[in-house]
One Martini backbone bead per residue (centre of mass of N, CA, C, O) as a GRO file, in nm:
protein
  288
    1MET     BB    1  10.068   5.253   4.312
    2THR     BB    2  10.033   5.221   4.628
    3PRO     BB    3  10.169   5.369   4.868
    4MET     BB    4  10.436   5.307   5.081
    5SER     BB    5  10.495   5.277   5.386
    6ASP     BB    6  10.712   5.246   5.681
    7THR     BB    7  10.482   5.008   5.814
    8LEU     BB    8  10.521   4.734   5.657
    9THR     BB    9  10.454   4.423   5.580
   10VAL     BB   10  10.505   4.161   5.390
   11LEU     BB   11  10.204   4.095   5.334
   12GLU     BB   12  10.113   4.381   5.255
   13VAL     BB   13  10.298   4.407   5.010
   14ILE     BB   14  10.192   4.166   4.855
   15LYS     BB   15   9.899   4.263   4.830
   16ARG     BB   16   9.956   4.532   4.682
   17THR     BB   17  10.114   4.408   4.446
   18THR     BB   18   9.892   4.226   4.341
   19GLU     BB   19   9.693   4.451   4.269
   20PHE     BB   20   9.878   4.600   4.073
   21PHE     BB   21   9.925   4.365   3.872
   22ALA     BB   22   9.630   4.313   3.801
   23GLY     BB   23   9.590   4.602   3.677
   24LYS     BB   24   9.826   4.527   3.449
   25GLY     BB   25   9.773   4.220   3.343
   26ILE     BB   26   9.920   4.014   3.516
   27GLU     BB   27  10.007   3.707   3.542
   28SER     BB   28  10.006   3.587   3.839
   29PRO     BB   29  10.029   3.817   4.071
   30ARG     BB   30  10.103   3.671   4.336
   31LEU     BB   31  10.353   3.524   4.237
   32ASN     BB   32  10.506   3.775   4.149
   33ALA     BB   33  10.511   3.912   4.423
   34GLU     BB   34  10.665   3.690   4.577
   35GLN     BB   35  10.916   3.685   4.398
   36LEU     BB   36  11.005   3.981   4.433
   37VAL     BB   37  11.015   3.999   4.740
   38GLY     BB   38  11.206   3.762   4.778
   39HIS     BB   39  11.437   3.878   4.612
   40ALA     BB   40  11.478   4.144   4.776
   41LEU     BB   41  11.524   3.957   5.057
   42GLY     BB   42  11.656   3.670   5.005
   43LEU     BB   43  11.396   3.470   4.967
   44GLN     BB   44  11.225   3.207   4.987
   45ARG     BB   45  10.902   3.127   4.988
   46MET     BB   46  10.899   2.980   5.264
   47GLN     BB   47  11.046   3.207   5.414
   48LEU     BB   48  10.839   3.425   5.354
   49TYR     BB   49  10.598   3.298   5.513
   50LEU     BB   50  10.755   3.321   5.797
   51GLN     BB   51  10.756   3.669   5.744
   52PHE     BB   52  10.478   3.821   5.715
   53GLU     BB   53  10.495   4.002   6.001
   54ARG     BB   54  10.725   4.161   5.908
   55THR     BB   55  10.885   4.457   5.921
   56LEU     BB   56  10.989   4.682   5.699
   57THR     BB   57  11.232   4.857   5.578
   58PRO     BB   58  11.301   5.131   5.398
   59LEU     BB   59  11.509   4.987   5.213
   60GLU     BB   60  11.331   4.748   5.134
   61LEU     BB   61  11.102   4.915   5.009
   62GLU     BB   62  11.271   5.052   4.790
   63THR     BB   63  11.355   4.796   4.644
   64ILE     BB   64  11.070   4.696   4.578
   65ARG     BB   65  10.968   4.937   4.417
   66GLY     BB   66  11.164   4.905   4.177
   67LEU     BB   67  11.069   4.619   4.090
   68VAL     BB   68  10.767   4.679   4.056
   69ARG     BB   69  10.796   4.892   3.839
   70ARG     BB   70  10.917   4.707   3.624
   71ARG     BB   71  10.686   4.499   3.614
   72GLY     BB   72  10.460   4.710   3.546
   73GLN     BB   73  10.621   4.749   3.257
   74ARG     BB   74  10.665   4.439   3.159
   75GLU     BB   75  10.906   4.320   3.263
   76PRO     BB   76  11.062   4.047   3.286
   77MET     BB   77  11.130   3.853   3.549
   78GLN     BB   78  11.409   3.744   3.457
   79TYR     BB   79  11.543   4.024   3.424
   80ILE     BB   80  11.507   4.119   3.715
   81ILE     BB   81  11.651   3.876   3.852
   82GLY     BB   82  11.882   3.754   3.623
   83GLU     BB   83  11.750   3.456   3.603
   84THR     BB   84  11.745   3.100   3.497
   85ASP     BB   85  11.614   2.789   3.447
   86PHE     BB   86  11.805   2.529   3.250
   87PHE     BB   87  11.877   2.220   3.217
   88ALA     BB   88  12.034   2.225   3.506
   89LEU     BB   89  12.065   2.538   3.481
   90LYS     BB   90  12.200   2.863   3.567
   91LEU     BB   91  12.101   3.160   3.400
   92LYS     BB   92  12.187   3.443   3.262
   93VAL     BB   93  11.958   3.727   3.209
   94ASP     BB   94  11.896   3.962   2.935
   95ARG     BB   95  11.864   4.190   2.669
   96ARG     BB   96  12.079   4.031   2.484
   97ALA     BB   97  11.857   3.794   2.513
   98LEU     BB   98  11.667   3.547   2.516
   99ILE     BB   99  11.447   3.370   2.691
  100PRO     BB  100  11.432   3.066   2.787
  101ARG     BB  101  11.222   2.812   2.691
  102PRO     BB  102  11.036   2.531   2.731
  103GLU     BB  103  11.064   2.441   2.434
  104THR     BB  104  11.378   2.429   2.438
  105GLU     BB  105  11.398   2.218   2.659
  106LEU     BB  106  11.246   2.005   2.495
  107LEU     BB  107  11.447   1.985   2.268
  108LEU     BB  108  11.673   1.865   2.447
  109GLU     BB  109  11.518   1.617   2.535
  110LEU     BB  110  11.488   1.500   2.253
  111VAL     BB  111  11.784   1.487   2.172
  112THR     BB  112  11.894   1.313   2.418
  113THR     BB  113  11.688   1.064   2.371
  114ARG     BB  114  11.744   1.024   2.039
  115ALA     BB  115  12.027   0.959   2.059
  116LYS     BB  116  12.219   0.689   1.949
  117SER     BB  117  12.474   0.865   2.010
  118ASN     BB  118  12.745   1.027   2.108
  119PRO     BB  119  12.846   1.322   2.028
  120SER     BB  120  13.150   1.491   1.920
  121ALA     BB  121  12.993   1.719   1.743
  122ILE     BB  122  12.856   2.051   1.807
  123LEU     BB  123  12.599   2.281   1.683
  124ASP     BB  124  12.503   2.618   1.773
  125LEU     BB  125  12.250   2.820   1.641
  126GLY     BB  126  12.188   3.092   1.801
  127THR     BB  127  12.267   3.100   2.124
  128GLY     BB  128  12.264   3.350   2.295
  129SER     BB  129  12.284   3.254   2.626
  130GLY     BB  130  12.375   2.932   2.579
  131ALA     BB  131  12.171   2.707   2.646
  132ILE     BB  132  12.215   2.479   2.439
  133ALA     BB  133  12.522   2.443   2.452
  134LEU     BB  134  12.539   2.395   2.764
  135GLY     BB  135  12.339   2.164   2.789
  136LEU     BB  136  12.500   1.970   2.595
  137ALA     BB  137  12.774   1.981   2.737
  138ARG     BB  138  12.670   1.854   2.999
  139PHE     BB  139  12.544   1.589   2.874
  140PHE     BB  140  12.810   1.583   2.667
  141PRO     BB  141  13.127   1.561   2.792
  142ASP     BB  142  13.280   1.463   2.503
  143ALA     BB  143  13.198   1.709   2.353
  144SER     BB  144  13.223   1.935   2.091
  145VAL     BB  145  13.135   2.285   2.116
  146MET     BB  146  12.958   2.512   1.901
  147ALA     BB  147  12.884   2.872   1.922
  148VAL     BB  148  12.661   3.086   1.744
  149ASP     BB  149  12.649   3.449   1.668
  150LEU     BB  150  12.577   3.775   1.556
  151SER     BB  151  12.578   3.870   1.849
  152GLU     BB  152  12.802   4.005   2.066
  153GLU     BB  153  12.627   4.032   2.318
  154ALA     BB  154  12.534   3.738   2.334
  155LEU     BB  155  12.817   3.613   2.350
  156THR     BB  156  12.893   3.742   2.617
  157LEU     BB  157  12.671   3.606   2.779
  158ALA     BB  158  12.748   3.313   2.711
  159ARG     BB  159  13.031   3.327   2.839
  160GLU     BB  160  12.934   3.388   3.123
  161ASN     BB  161  12.777   3.119   3.150
  162ALA     BB  162  13.012   2.929   3.101
  163THR     BB  163  13.179   3.015   3.346
  164ALA     BB  164  12.957   2.971   3.568
  165SER     BB  165  12.924   2.651   3.469
  166GLY     BB  166  13.213   2.524   3.391
  167LEU     BB  167  13.221   2.539   3.034
  168ALA     BB  168  13.442   2.712   2.881
  169GLU     BB  169  13.630   2.463   2.771
  170ARG     BB  170  13.382   2.324   2.590
  171VAL     BB  171  13.322   2.606   2.441
  172THR     BB  172  13.288   2.758   2.124
  173PHE     BB  173  13.295   3.094   2.012
  174LEU     BB  174  13.109   3.252   1.730
  175ARG     BB  175  13.092   3.497   1.492
  176SER     BB  176  12.785   3.440   1.301
  177ASP     BB  177  12.594   3.395   1.003
  178TRP     BB  178  12.561   3.117   1.083
  179PHE     BB  179  12.789   2.967   0.851
  180THR     BB  180  12.996   3.185   0.742
  181GLU     BB  181  13.241   3.129   0.980
  182VAL     BB  182  13.243   2.840   0.925
  183SER     BB  183  13.420   2.592   0.849
  184PRO     BB  184  13.409   2.397   0.561
  185GLU     BB  185  13.547   2.141   0.722
  186ALA     BB  186  13.332   2.117   0.913
  187ARG     BB  187  13.191   1.859   1.135
  188PHE     BB  188  12.866   1.733   1.247
  189ASP     BB  189  12.651   1.531   1.437
  190LEU     BB  190  12.513   1.803   1.556
  191ILE     BB  191  12.242   2.032   1.487
  192VAL     BB  192  12.125   2.328   1.660
  193ALA     BB  193  11.810   2.531   1.652
  194ASN     BB  194  11.668   2.868   1.755
  195PRO     BB  195  11.529   3.055   1.548
  196PRO     BB  196  11.381   3.282   1.388
  197TYR     BB  197  10.996   3.231   1.328
  198LEU     BB  198  10.846   3.491   1.320
  199SER     BB  199  10.627   3.710   1.234
  200ALA     BB  200  10.539   4.031   1.254
  201GLU     BB  201  10.247   3.965   1.336
  202GLU     BB  202  10.316   3.775   1.574
  203VAL     BB  203  10.476   3.977   1.743
  204ALA     BB  204  10.229   4.181   1.773
  205GLN     BB  205  10.077   3.941   1.961
  206THR     BB  206  10.246   3.964   2.189
  207GLU     BB  207  10.357   4.027   2.477
  208PRO     BB  208  10.500   4.295   2.632
  209GLU     BB  209  10.753   4.140   2.726
  210VAL     BB  210  10.842   4.088   2.431
  211GLN     BB  211  10.810   4.352   2.263
  212GLY     BB  212  10.961   4.556   2.488
  213HIS     BB  213  11.244   4.360   2.567
  214GLU     BB  214  11.313   4.175   2.346
  215PRO     BB  215  11.499   4.090   2.083
  216PRO     BB  216  11.381   4.118   1.764
  217ALA     BB  217  11.600   3.950   1.598
  218ALA     BB  218  11.517   3.676   1.773
  219LEU     BB  219  11.210   3.646   1.650
  220ALA     BB  220  11.213   3.756   1.353
  221ALA     BB  221  11.135   3.675   1.006
  222ALA     BB  222  11.132   3.649   0.702
  223GLU     BB  223  10.894   3.501   0.522
  224ASP     BB  224  10.702   3.444   0.763
  225GLY     BB  225  10.963   3.305   0.931
  226LEU     BB  226  11.155   3.132   0.705
  227ALA     BB  227  11.441   3.239   0.633
  228ASP     BB  228  11.630   3.103   0.850
  229LEU     BB  229  11.540   2.813   0.809
  230ARG     BB  230  11.625   2.797   0.514
  231ALA     BB  231  11.927   2.858   0.552
  232ILE     BB  232  11.986   2.614   0.732
  233LEU     BB  233  11.884   2.384   0.550
  234ASN     BB  234  12.070   2.445   0.303
  235ALA     BB  235  12.358   2.420   0.470
  236ALA     BB  236  12.377   2.174   0.670
  237PRO     BB  237  12.465   1.920   0.501
  238ARG     BB  238  12.773   2.020   0.467
  239TYR     BB  239  12.814   1.991   0.809
  240LEU     BB  240  12.754   1.691   0.813
  241ALA     BB  241  12.803   1.401   0.921
  242PRO     BB  242  12.779   1.094   0.909
  243ASP     BB  243  12.466   1.056   1.055
  244GLY     BB  244  12.376   1.330   1.074
  245TRP     BB  245  12.182   1.593   1.252
  246LEU     BB  246  11.884   1.797   1.273
  247ALA     BB  247  11.758   2.051   1.514
  248LEU     BB  248  11.440   2.227   1.532
  249GLU     BB  249  11.290   2.523   1.607
  250THR     BB  250  10.947   2.623   1.537
  251GLY     BB  251  10.676   2.686   1.390
  252ILE     BB  252  10.334   2.566   1.382
  253ALA     BB  253  10.288   2.643   1.041
  254GLN     BB  254  10.571   2.510   0.878
  255HIS     BB  255  10.605   2.193   0.811
  256ALA     BB  256  10.536   2.156   0.518
  257GLN     BB  257  10.757   2.346   0.411
  258LEU     BB  258  11.001   2.223   0.561
  259GLY     BB  259  10.991   1.945   0.432
  260ARG     BB  260  11.050   2.047   0.145
  261LEU     BB  261  11.315   2.195   0.205
  262ALA     BB  262  11.471   1.949   0.309
  263THR     BB  263  11.458   1.784   0.050
  264GLU     BB  264  11.592   1.999  -0.136
  265ALA     BB  265  11.865   1.998   0.048
  266GLY     BB  266  11.908   1.656   0.106
  267PHE     BB  267  11.727   1.525   0.290
  268LYS     BB  268  11.606   1.197   0.366
  269ARG     BB  269  11.482   1.275   0.662
  270THR     BB  270  11.182   1.353   0.853
  271GLU     BB  271  11.054   1.504   1.171
  272SER     BB  272  10.768   1.577   1.357
  273LEU     BB  273  10.721   1.754   1.671
  274PRO     BB  274  10.570   1.823   1.963
  275ASP     BB  275  10.461   2.013   2.201
  276LEU     BB  276  10.290   2.072   2.499
  277THR     BB  277  10.021   2.133   2.299
  278GLY     BB  278  10.049   1.941   2.024
  279ARG     BB  279  10.229   2.113   1.835
  280ASP     BB  280  10.421   2.163   1.579
  281ARG     BB  281  10.785   2.245   1.662
  282PHE     BB  282  10.974   2.007   1.558
  283LEU     BB  283  11.270   1.943   1.352
  284LEU     BB  284  11.394   1.652   1.204
  285ALA     BB  285  11.713   1.582   1.026
  286TRP     BB  286  11.859   1.360   0.779
  287ARG     BB  287  12.115   1.297   0.559
  288ASP     BB  288  12.102   0.946   0.565
   0.00000   0.00000   0.00000
């Protein structure tokens, strides 16, 4: 990056940062530059525009340099800023868990609009940052929500988000490898999961932000991405209440196999639903 002098304006720094990001292959470099500079200065984008001609202090420039350096190394913007918006919640995000995706937000929109009645008991498998569990706890205020994850670091992050969202008393967190530590007597009206579903080859094709910074165990699964989905489908029927259902985020080329696996596991009906690009991304399965 071109060295910043001590007499640069906000607009000059944005322009230099934009050029630097473009050279690093970062998508939407101007937007990234504005977001980072705004974050460093504590300004919303509209406030930033009103201060384009303001000269930055040496301390402000040093703060911006550090953030720009991290983004230039392709660290995700959400990790740098430290938070992201998800389903009407503001969640803390860092390297302990995946950044919640728009596809997962769409999964919650599908679940909440297609629920025939309000569930009383919900299980979120592989909660990560807590996004799914907390989103559903907020939407279904009378539901008891359990969130499990194998990663203790992810669970700590999820608990932090639960406290910050005012939902700590609504969600129970449990360290578990899928269902292994869930009580055999437990029954849920709704089970939701966004498990690892990429193959190693697919992970290798992802952007540097994903490959170099997000937890690999939360991305890829054995059997070309099917192993964790298979484990969930096989065990889920035993934990579903009568009329209970399962909602999964999946890979886009797995639905023929997943439909067969669901039938073999005892599900009576399944439905595949598309993501925002029109590709099959979500699998819904009903026990009865």
